[in-house]
N, C-alpha and C positions, 0 to 999 in steps of 0.2 A: 438232815438236821431237823430236829423237832421244832414245833411252833414255839415252845417256851425258850429254846436255845436261840432262836432267831429273833425273838421279841416281835412276833407277828401276831396279828389277829384278823379275823374276818369281821366285817361290819355290814349289816344288811339294812338297806332302806326298803320301804315297802309301799304297798298300795294305800291309798287314803280313803277312809269311809266317806260316803256322800251324805252329809248331814241335811236335815230339813231346812227349808228357807225360813228366815226369821222375819216376821211382820212387825216392824217397829215404827218409830216416828219418822224414819228416813225411807220408809217404803220397804220393799222386799229386798233384803240383803243376803246374798249367798254366803252362808257361814263357812262354806267350803274354803273360801279364801283365807279366813282366819285360821281354820284348822291346818291348812297347808303351811301357813307361816309359822305356827306353833311347832309343828313337827319338823319343819325345815331348820328352825333355830336349834332344836335338840340335836338334830343330825350334825349341824355345823359345830356345835359344842363338842361332840364326840370327836369329829374329824380334827378340829383345832388342837384338842388335847393330844391325840395320837401323833399328829405332825410335830407339835412343839416338843414332844418327848421322843421323837425319832423312832416311833414304833411303826414298823411296817404293817400295812393293812391292805385289804382288798375291799373296796366299796362295791356292793352288789345292789343294783336297782331291781328289786323284785317286781316292779310294775312292768318290766320288759320281758320277764321270763316266768311263765306259769310253772315250769319245772323248779326254778329257784324258790318261788313262792311256796309251793307245796313242800319242798325240802325244809324251809324255815318252819312252817306250821307243824310239820311232823317232828322236828327236832327240838321244839320248845317243850320242856317237861309239863305234863298235865297240870301239876300244882302251880305252875307259873302262868298258865293261860287264863285270860279273863273269863268270868262266868258266862258272859254273852259276847258274841262277835269274835273277831279275830284279833290277835295281838297287834298293837300299833308299832310302827317303826319309831326309832331305831331299835333293832334287836342285835345283840352282839354275841358272836361265836368265836371260839378259838379252835379252828379245825371243826371237828364234829361236836366239840364240847360247848354247851350253852353257857354263856357267862351271865347274861341278864339283859334287862331292858334299860331304857334311859334312867329311870328312877333309881335302879340299882347302881348304875354307873355313877350317877350324881352322888349318891350316898358314899360310894367308895372313894370318889374324888374328894369329897369333904372330909373323910376320915383318913385320907392319905394312904389308901389301900388299893389303889387302882391296879397296880401290877398283880397283886394277889387275885383281885376280881377277874382280871384277864387271863389268869393262869400263867403269868410270866415271871421270870426271875427279875427282881428289882435291879436296876442299874445303880452302880456305885458312882457317886459324884466324884469327878476327877479333880485333883488339886491343881491349882495354878502353879506353874513353875516359877522359881524365884528370879 
């Protein structure tokens, strides 16, 4: 069964960059915690949408696998990679097909085109029985 037929997609989470410390009025605050929270919220947004729409997916934590991390970096098209550094999670794939990053997902969600973004056939709404 193909990915599109099974309404499945891969979802990759990834390593977090280590930002510089911020010297502010509250002393030295590790911005990394803020970064983690921002990325975590984006990941949760994707997961909630997939679960709510009963789209099967596999969440891959690339912080735990160098092989998975390298696969992700290799399979993001060059034109979609940032000018500097590595792409930040979440990155979304359907099998080997790159779907996009969170911003692309969010745009698709706002325009009601997520199934197309994921490379899936849209589900028809079922009518309630009388």
